[in-house]
N, CA and C atoms as a LAMMPS dump frame, in Angstrom:
ITEM: TIMESTEP
0
ITEM: NUMBER OF ATOMS
291
ITEM: BOX BOUNDS ff ff ff
-5.0000000000000000e+02 5.0000000000000000e+02
-5.0000000000000000e+02 5.0000000000000000e+02
-5.0000000000000000e+02 5.0000000000000000e+02
ITEM: ATOMS id mol type element x y z
1 1 1 N -289.589 -14.147 -103.553
2 1 2 C -290.592 -14.62 -102.623
3 1 3 C -290.399 -16.119 -102.399
4 2 1 N -290.629 -16.582 -101.192
5 2 2 C -290.488 -17.981 -100.812
6 2 3 C -291.874 -18.625 -100.788
7 3 1 N -291.962 -19.83 -101.319
8 3 2 C -293.25 -20.523 -101.356
9 3 3 C -293.427 -21.405 -100.125
10 4 1 N -294.675 -21.789 -99.901
11 4 2 C -294.995 -22.713 -98.811
12 4 3 C -294.271 -24.036 -99.033
13 5 1 N -294.225 -24.51 -100.26
14 5 2 C -293.528 -25.771 -100.553
15 5 3 C -292.048 -25.683 -100.206
16 6 1 N -291.437 -24.525 -100.436
17 6 2 C -290.03 -24.359 -100.081
18 6 3 C -289.851 -24.422 -98.563
19 7 1 N -290.769 -23.828 -97.827
20 7 2 C -290.685 -23.882 -96.36
21 7 3 C -290.804 -25.32 -95.885
22 8 1 N -291.756 -26.057 -96.439
23 8 2 C -291.918 -27.469 -96.067
24 8 3 C -290.673 -28.281 -96.43
25 9 1 N -290.121 -28.025 -97.594
26 9 2 C -288.911 -28.734 -98.026
27 9 3 C -287.734 -28.379 -97.117
28 10 1 N -287.654 -27.128 -96.72
29 10 2 C -286.583 -26.689 -95.822
30 10 3 C -286.69 -27.402 -94.481
31 11 1 N -287.902 -27.5 -93.952
32 11 2 C -288.097 -28.229 -92.697
33 11 3 C -287.688 -29.684 -92.843
34 12 1 N -288.021 -30.277 -93.984
35 12 2 C -287.66 -31.677 -94.223
36 12 3 C -286.14 -31.857 -94.256
37 13 1 N -285.431 -30.939 -94.907
38 13 2 C -283.966 -31.028 -94.956
39 13 3 C -283.355 -30.951 -93.562
40 14 1 N -283.966 -30.144 -92.705
41 14 2 C -283.456 -29.968 -91.347
42 14 3 C -283.996 -31.018 -90.377
43 15 1 N -284.961 -31.822 -90.847
44 15 2 C -285.656 -32.793 -89.995
45 15 3 C -286.342 -32.086 -88.831
46 16 1 N -286.955 -30.955 -89.126
47 16 2 C -287.685 -30.161 -88.129
48 16 3 C -289.177 -30.398 -88.284
49 17 1 N -289.866 -30.477 -87.184
50 17 2 C -291.325 -30.515 -87.181
51 17 3 C -291.846 -29.075 -87.237
52 18 1 N -293.146 -28.932 -87.411
53 18 2 C -293.742 -27.596 -87.345
54 18 3 C -293.486 -27 -85.963
55 19 1 N -293.548 -27.839 -84.956
56 19 2 C -293.304 -27.395 -83.58
57 19 3 C -291.886 -26.845 -83.411
58 20 1 N -290.908 -27.546 -83.982
59 20 2 C -289.509 -27.101 -83.887
60 20 3 C -289.319 -25.762 -84.598
61 21 1 N -289.933 -25.613 -85.779
62 21 2 C -289.838 -24.341 -86.497
63 21 3 C -290.5 -23.231 -85.702
64 22 1 N -291.642 -23.523 -85.118
65 22 2 C -292.354 -22.522 -84.315
66 22 3 C -291.493 -22.064 -83.149
67 23 1 N -290.91 -23.023 -82.444
68 23 2 C -290.081 -22.682 -81.288
69 23 3 C -288.861 -21.87 -81.694
70 24 1 N -288.19 -22.288 -82.755
71 24 2 C -286.965 -21.61 -83.194
72 24 3 C -287.24 -20.209 -83.721
73 25 1 N -288.393 -20.008 -84.353
74 25 2 C -288.687 -18.724 -84.99
75 25 3 C -289.468 -17.755 -84.105
76 26 1 N -290.063 -18.269 -83.045
77 26 2 C -290.889 -17.411 -82.198
78 26 3 C -292.275 -17.175 -82.773
79 27 1 N -292.662 -17.983 -83.745
80 27 2 C -293.996 -17.928 -84.354
81 27 3 C -294.784 -19.082 -83.746
82 28 1 N -296.048 -18.87 -83.425
83 28 2 C -296.825 -19.935 -82.79
84 28 3 C -296.987 -21.134 -83.72
85 29 1 N -297.093 -22.316 -83.111
86 29 2 C -297.27 -23.531 -83.9
87 29 3 C -298.556 -23.503 -84.736
88 30 1 N -299.688 -23.017 -84.176
89 30 2 C -300.889 -22.93 -85.012
90 30 3 C -300.702 -22.012 -86.225
91 31 1 N -299.91 -20.967 -86.071
92 31 2 C -299.652 -20.062 -87.199
93 31 3 C -298.814 -20.764 -88.258
94 32 1 N -297.79 -21.493 -87.844
95 32 2 C -296.971 -22.245 -88.799
96 32 3 C -297.856 -23.237 -89.545
97 33 1 N -298.691 -23.964 -88.815
98 33 2 C -299.579 -24.951 -89.437
99 33 3 C -300.547 -24.284 -90.415
100 34 1 N -301.101 -23.148 -90.018
101 34 2 C -302.048 -22.439 -90.888
102 34 3 C -301.36 -21.961 -92.161
103 35 1 N -300.163 -21.4 -92.026
104 35 2 C -299.434 -20.917 -93.199
105 35 3 C -299.065 -22.068 -94.129
106 36 1 N -298.667 -23.204 -93.554
107 36 2 C -298.272 -24.351 -94.372
108 36 3 C -299.462 -25.059 -95.011
109 37 1 N -300.664 -24.781 -94.545
110 37 2 C -301.855 -25.4 -95.132
111 37 3 C -302.252 -24.704 -96.442
112 38 1 N -301.653 -23.555 -96.711
113 38 2 C -301.937 -22.791 -97.924
114 38 3 C -301.103 -23.327 -99.082
115 39 1 N -301.368 -22.853 -100.245
116 39 2 C -300.539 -23.114 -101.429
117 39 3 C -299.983 -21.781 -101.909
118 40 1 N -298.948 -21.818 -102.718
119 40 2 C -298.387 -20.597 -103.295
120 40 3 C -297.34 -19.97 -102.403
121 41 1 N -297.207 -18.649 -102.515
122 41 2 C -296.218 -17.92 -101.732
123 41 3 C -296.575 -17.961 -100.25
124 42 1 N -295.554 -17.91 -99.402
125 42 2 C -295.759 -17.886 -97.962
126 42 3 C -296.566 -16.641 -97.616
127 43 1 N -297.72 -16.844 -97.037
128 43 2 C -298.617 -15.725 -96.735
129 43 3 C -298.455 -15.223 -95.32
130 44 1 N -299.524 -14.646 -94.811
131 44 2 C -299.51 -14.113 -93.456
132 44 3 C -298.879 -12.738 -93.407
133 45 1 N -298.648 -12.279 -92.204
134 45 2 C -297.999 -10.981 -92.008
135 45 3 C -296.564 -11.027 -92.53
136 46 1 N -296.125 -9.926 -93.048
137 46 2 C -294.763 -9.871 -93.602
138 46 3 C -293.718 -10.206 -92.543
139 47 1 N -293.904 -9.703 -91.328
140 47 2 C -292.905 -9.961 -90.281
141 47 3 C -292.911 -11.43 -89.842
142 48 1 N -294.052 -12.082 -89.922
143 48 2 C -294.123 -13.51 -89.579
144 48 3 C -293.349 -14.337 -90.603
145 49 1 N -293.6 -14.08 -91.873
146 49 2 C -292.864 -14.773 -92.928
147 49 3 C -291.371 -14.51 -92.831
148 50 1 N -291.005 -13.264 -92.512
149 50 2 C -289.589 -12.904 -92.387
150 50 3 C -288.92 -13.678 -91.253
151 51 1 N -289.636 -13.864 -90.142
152 51 2 C -289.078 -14.63 -89.019
153 51 3 C -288.84 -16.085 -89.418
154 52 1 N -289.812 -16.665 -90.108
155 52 2 C -289.692 -18.063 -90.526
156 52 3 C -288.534 -18.234 -91.495
157 53 1 N -288.461 -17.369 -92.483
158 53 2 C -287.397 -17.454 -93.481
159 53 3 C -286.028 -17.227 -92.843
160 54 1 N -285.921 -16.214 -91.989
161 54 2 C -284.639 -15.922 -91.333
162 54 3 C -284.184 -17.084 -90.457
163 55 1 N -285.121 -17.726 -89.776
164 55 2 C -284.789 -18.863 -88.915
165 55 3 C -284.261 -20.032 -89.74
166 56 1 N -284.935 -20.323 -90.837
167 56 2 C -284.493 -21.428 -91.69
168 56 3 C -283.14 -21.118 -92.331
169 57 1 N -282.941 -19.884 -92.758
170 57 2 C -281.648 -19.501 -93.33
171 57 3 C -280.543 -19.581 -92.294
172 58 1 N -280.828 -19.169 -91.057
173 58 2 C -279.826 -19.241 -89.99
174 58 3 C -279.447 -20.691 -89.69
175 59 1 N -280.373 -21.605 -89.944
176 59 2 C -280.103 -23.036 -89.737
177 59 3 C -279.365 -23.659 -90.914
178 60 1 N -279.117 -22.878 -91.975
179 60 2 C -278.323 -23.371 -93.093
180 60 3 C -279.08 -23.602 -94.386
181 61 1 N -280.351 -23.23 -94.43
182 61 2 C -281.142 -23.417 -95.642
183 61 3 C -280.869 -22.277 -96.619
184 62 1 N -280.719 -22.615 -97.872
185 62 2 C -280.587 -21.628 -98.935
186 62 3 C -281.821 -21.769 -99.813
187 63 1 N -282.567 -20.679 -99.967
188 63 2 C -283.747 -20.688 -100.829
189 63 3 C -283.32 -20.345 -102.251
190 64 1 N -283.685 -21.213 -103.195
191 64 2 C -283.317 -21.024 -104.593
192 64 3 C -284.509 -20.462 -105.355
193 65 1 N -284.285 -19.373 -106.058
194 65 2 C -285.357 -18.726 -106.813
195 65 3 C -285.689 -19.524 -108.065
196 66 1 N -286.862 -19.298 -108.584
197 66 2 C -287.292 -19.899 -109.85
198 66 3 C -286.289 -19.5 -110.928
199 67 1 N -285.798 -20.489 -111.665
200 67 2 C -284.817 -20.207 -112.715
201 67 3 C -285.149 -20.942 -114.003
202 68 1 N -286.416 -21.285 -114.161
203 68 2 C -286.817 -22.069 -115.315
204 68 3 C -286.892 -23.546 -115.002
205 69 1 N -286.218 -23.969 -113.952
206 69 2 C -286.233 -25.363 -113.506
207 69 3 C -287.11 -25.535 -112.275
208 70 1 N -287.575 -24.451 -111.719
209 70 2 C -288.393 -24.506 -110.515
210 70 3 C -287.634 -24 -109.304
211 71 1 N -288.379 -23.417 -108.386
212 71 2 C -287.791 -22.933 -107.142
213 71 3 C -287.399 -24.135 -106.284
214 72 1 N -286.497 -23.923 -105.341
215 72 2 C -286.077 -25.031 -104.501
216 72 3 C -285.381 -24.576 -103.246
217 73 1 N -284.785 -25.522 -102.558
218 73 2 C -284.006 -25.257 -101.354
219 73 3 C -282.759 -26.124 -101.373
220 74 1 N -281.778 -25.678 -100.661
221 74 2 C -280.528 -26.433 -100.534
222 74 3 C -280.045 -26.248 -99.106
223 75 1 N -279.409 -27.275 -98.559
224 75 2 C -278.844 -27.176 -97.224
225 75 3 C -277.364 -26.867 -97.356
226 76 1 N -276.966 -25.787 -96.753
227 76 2 C -275.584 -25.313 -96.819
228 76 3 C -274.651 -26.314 -96.146
229 77 1 N -273.449 -26.456 -96.705
230 77 2 C -272.44 -27.304 -96.074
231 77 3 C -272.094 -26.721 -94.715
232 78 1 N -271.834 -27.604 -93.771
233 78 2 C -271.421 -27.169 -92.448
234 78 3 C -269.997 -26.653 -92.519
235 79 1 N -269.783 -25.464 -92.057
236 79 2 C -268.441 -24.882 -92.096
237 79 3 C -267.557 -25.528 -91.036
238 80 1 N -266.357 -25.85 -91.434
239 80 2 C -265.374 -26.356 -90.485
240 80 3 C -265.529 -27.825 -90.114
241 81 1 N -266.493 -28.498 -90.687
242 81 2 C -266.606 -29.911 -90.361
243 81 3 C -266.258 -30.748 -91.58
244 82 1 N -265.537 -31.785 -91.327
245 82 2 C -265.139 -32.672 -92.415
246 82 3 C -266.289 -33.604 -92.746
247 83 1 N -266.416 -33.99 -93.993
248 83 2 C -267.467 -34.934 -94.339
249 83 3 C -267.213 -36.278 -93.672
250 84 1 N -268.287 -36.953 -93.339
251 84 2 C -268.176 -38.26 -92.718
252 84 3 C -268.121 -39.311 -93.817
253 85 1 N -267.139 -40.162 -93.745
254 85 2 C -267.061 -41.246 -94.72
255 85 3 C -266.659 -42.515 -93.992
256 86 1 N -267.292 -43.587 -94.365
257 86 2 C -267.002 -44.893 -93.774
258 86 3 C -266.775 -45.865 -94.918
259 87 1 N -265.687 -46.586 -94.847
260 87 2 C -265.389 -47.571 -95.888
261 87 3 C -266.311 -48.764 -95.718
262 88 1 N -266.682 -49.368 -96.837
263 88 2 C -267.537 -50.55 -96.806
264 88 3 C -266.86 -51.657 -96.013
265 89 1 N -265.541 -51.759 -96.128
266 89 2 C -264.808 -52.793 -95.402
267 89 3 C -264.977 -52.628 -93.896
268 90 1 N -265.011 -51.381 -93.415
269 90 2 C -265.191 -51.131 -91.988
270 90 3 C -266.543 -51.644 -91.518
271 91 1 N -267.571 -51.446 -92.31
272 91 2 C -268.899 -51.907 -91.941
273 91 3 C -268.963 -53.432 -91.94
274 92 1 N -268.323 -54.034 -92.916
275 92 2 C -268.3 -55.497 -93.014
276 92 3 C -267.55 -56.096 -91.831
277 93 1 N -266.436 -55.488 -91.458
278 93 2 C -265.643 -55.982 -90.332
279 93 3 C -266.435 -55.927 -89.03
280 94 1 N -267.214 -54.885 -88.825
281 94 2 C -268.011 -54.767 -87.611
282 94 3 C -269.073 -55.852 -87.541
283 95 1 N -269.655 -56.193 -88.662
284 95 2 C -270.706 -57.207 -88.701
285 95 3 C -270.157 -58.62 -88.506
286 96 1 N -268.878 -58.846 -88.785
287 96 2 C -268.266 -60.16 -88.655
288 96 3 C -267.915 -60.495 -87.21
289 97 1 N -267.866 -59.483 -86.357
290 97 2 C -267.441 -59.703 -84.955
291 97 3 C -268.501 -60.325 -84.114
């Protein structure tokens, strides 16, 4: 089961507002807000929770089950994209110009 805190954390990782989650999942914004105002497991209708969870997972969120350390979320690495890295020297050179 996914908790409300995990949903909020997932939105934070994606930098999504409640409105963005509502639009992406097809769940109304007032429903998202109402569900997130609760504590504990994600409530509401089973199909509503399933839509929210499926949408977040499709966006790359991985829900981590309680394992003694606490439940959590992780953002999946983007497939096929190289990590972005910038050398400190490059940043310094740009500022000197």
